[in-house]
C-alpha positions as CSV (number, residue, x, y, z in Angstrom):
1,M,-0.1,0.0,0.0
2,N,1.5,3.5,-1.1
3,M,0.6,5.7,2.0
4,S,1.0,9.6,1.7
5,K,3.7,11.3,3.9
6,P,3.3,14.8,5.0
7,R,6.2,17.3,3.6
8,R,8.2,18.5,6.1
9,H,9.6,21.3,4.5
10,P,7.2,22.9,2.0
11,D,8.3,25.5,-0.4
12,P,9.6,28.9,0.8
13,A,7.2,32.0,0.5
14,R,7.8,35.7,0.4
15,L,6.6,37.7,3.2
16,V,4.5,40.7,1.8
17,V,2.8,43.2,4.3
18,A,-0.1,45.4,3.1
19,A,0.3,48.8,4.9
20,F,-2.4,51.3,5.3
21,S,-2.9,54.7,6.7
22,R,-3.8,58.3,5.7
23,H,-0.5,59.5,7.0
24,S,2.7,59.1,5.1
25,E,4.5,59.3,8.5
26,A,2.6,56.1,9.7
27,L,3.5,54.3,6.6
28,D,7.1,54.8,6.6
29,W,7.3,54.1,10.7
30,G,5.6,50.9,9.9
31,Q,7.9,50.0,7.0
32,Q,11.1,50.8,9.1
33,R,9.8,48.8,12.2
34,L,9.0,45.9,9.8
35,Q,12.3,45.9,7.9
36,E,14.0,46.0,11.5
37,A,12.2,42.7,12.3
38,F,12.3,41.0,8.9
39,G,15.1,42.4,6.5
40,P,15.3,44.0,3.7
41,L,12.5,44.6,1.2
42,E,12.7,43.2,-2.2
43,R,10.1,45.5,-3.5
44,V,7.7,48.6,-2.5
45,S,4.5,49.3,-4.3
46,P,3.6,52.8,-5.2
47,D,1.0,54.1,-2.5
48,F,-2.4,53.0,-4.0
49,D,-5.5,55.0,-3.1
50,F,-7.6,53.1,-0.8
51,H,-11.0,54.0,-1.8
52,H,-13.1,50.6,-2.2
53,T,-15.2,50.4,1.3
54,D,-15.8,53.2,4.1
55,Y,-15.2,50.4,6.4
56,Y,-12.1,52.1,8.0
57,T,-13.1,55.6,8.2
58,K,-14.4,55.6,11.3
59,S,-11.4,54.5,13.1
60,M,-8.6,55.7,10.7
61,G,-10.2,58.6,9.0
62,A,-10.5,59.4,5.4
63,G,-7.9,59.2,2.5
64,L,-6.3,56.2,3.1
65,K,-3.3,54.9,1.0
66,K,-2.2,51.6,0.7
67,R,1.7,50.6,0.6
68,I,2.6,46.8,-0.3
69,L,6.0,45.8,1.0
70,V,7.7,42.5,-0.2
71,F,10.3,41.3,1.9
72,E,13.5,39.9,0.0
73,K,14.4,36.8,2.4
74,L,12.5,33.8,1.5
75,R,10.3,32.5,4.7
76,P,8.7,29.2,5.7
77,S,5.0,29.2,5.1
78,D,4.1,29.0,8.8
79,I,5.5,32.3,9.3
80,L,1.9,34.0,8.7
81,S,0.2,33.8,12.2
82,H,3.8,34.9,13.8
83,A,3.8,38.0,11.4
84,K,0.1,38.9,12.2
85,N,0.6,39.0,15.8
86,F,3.8,40.9,15.5
87,T,2.0,43.3,13.2
88,V,-0.8,43.5,15.7
89,G,1.7,44.8,18.0
90,L,3.2,47.3,16.0
91,E,-0.4,48.6,15.5
92,N,-1.1,48.9,18.8
93,E,2.3,50.3,19.9
94,L,1.4,53.3,17.3
95,I,-2.1,53.7,18.7
96,V,-0.9,53.8,22.4
97,S,2.2,56.6,21.4
98,R,-0.7,58.9,20.4
99,R,1.4,60.6,17.5
100,F,-1.6,60.6,15.5
101,P,-5.1,61.7,16.0
102,E,-6.9,58.5,15.0
103,E,-8.1,55.4,17.0
104,R,-6.2,53.3,14.8
105,P,-3.3,55.4,12.5
106,L,-2.1,52.5,10.9
107,N,-3.6,48.8,9.6
108,L,-0.5,46.2,8.7
109,D,-2.1,43.2,6.8
110,P,0.8,40.5,6.4
111,G,0.2,37.9,4.0
112,L,2.5,35.3,1.8
113,L,3.3,35.4,-1.7
114,Q,3.9,31.7,-3.2
115,L,3.9,30.6,-6.8
116,G,0.7,29.6,-6.8
117,K,-1.3,31.8,-4.4
118,F,-1.3,34.8,-2.4
119,L,-2.6,34.6,1.0
120,L,-3.6,37.2,3.9
121,A,-3.6,36.7,7.6
122,T,-6.7,38.0,9.3
123,T,-8.0,37.6,13.0
124,K,-11.4,37.3,12.0
125,D,-12.9,34.0,10.9
126,Q,-15.5,33.5,7.6
127,S,-16.6,30.4,5.6
128,H,-13.5,30.7,3.4
129,R,-10.8,31.1,5.8
130,I,-8.5,28.6,8.0
131,Y,-7.6,28.8,11.6
132,L,-3.9,28.6,12.0
133,G,-3.4,29.1,15.4
134,D,-2.8,32.0,17.9
135,G,-6.0,33.6,16.9
136,I,-4.9,33.9,13.1
137,Y,-6.7,32.6,10.1
138,A,-5.5,32.7,6.7
139,E,-7.3,33.2,3.8
140,V,-6.2,32.4,-0.2
141,T,-6.8,35.9,-1.6
142,L,-5.6,35.3,-5.0
143,R,-4.8,32.1,-7.1
144,F,-2.0,32.0,-10.0
145,E,-3.7,30.6,-13.2
146,G,-1.9,30.8,-16.5
147,K,0.1,33.9,-16.4
148,H,-1.4,35.9,-13.8
149,F,-3.1,35.7,-10.4
150,E,-7.0,35.4,-10.6
151,C,-9.9,36.8,-8.0
152,W,-11.9,34.4,-5.9
153,P,-15.5,35.8,-5.3
154,W,-14.2,37.0,-1.5
155,T,-11.4,38.8,-2.8
156,Y,-11.1,42.4,-1.3
157,A,-11.7,45.1,-4.1
158,D,-8.4,46.8,-3.9
159,Y,-6.6,43.4,-4.5
160,R,-9.1,43.4,-7.6
161,E,-7.2,46.5,-9.3
162,P,-5.3,46.0,-12.3
163,A,-2.3,48.0,-10.9
164,M,-2.5,45.8,-7.6
165,L,-2.4,42.5,-9.6
166,E,0.1,43.7,-11.7
167,F,2.5,44.6,-8.7
168,L,1.7,41.3,-7.2
169,D,2.4,39.3,-10.4
170,G,5.8,41.0,-10.8
171,A,6.6,40.0,-7.4
172,R,5.3,36.4,-8.2
173,E,7.4,36.4,-11.1
174,S,11.0,37.4,-8.9
175,L,10.0,35.0,-6.2
176,R,9.8,32.0,-9.3
177,L,13.2,33.5,-10.7
178,Q,14.7,33.2,-7.0
179,L,13.3,29.6,-6.5
180,A,14.8,28.2,-9.8
181,M,18.3,29.4,-8.8
182,R,18.3,27.3,-5.5
């Protein structure tokens, strides 16, 4: 009988953090703190307008910008819950500092970029999310088909934008090339 065996070392991934705020100083602060923790960046997106929902307006204000940070070093896939809890700590640190008037001046959403998918971490459960542990869930936000990332019905509106998909496609190609050289 042929039994399947668990893979002890899944393919490595790139840690990605989506940072958004209405304050460029908060975005820069978050980027610096994340680099101190996770190392140099492989690429940084332009600051995209975050105008797809009013969900965050009450706690974060209007005129939000989103910046995608892609870290250079390959990481094991099980880093996602640690990264999310770390970013929650950074968000709370900035809130306690009272440097900004908003209830929540910065939102940091970590994810993993893999060859076949892009995942995001969250603290909120839904029918399409998997519990990772430590209060954190994972969602496959995009899947790679053909030559591009494709959306799911639950994919957030900002991740459906052509400029965002193009940026993530480029980051995925860089990952593919790096993995091919290993």
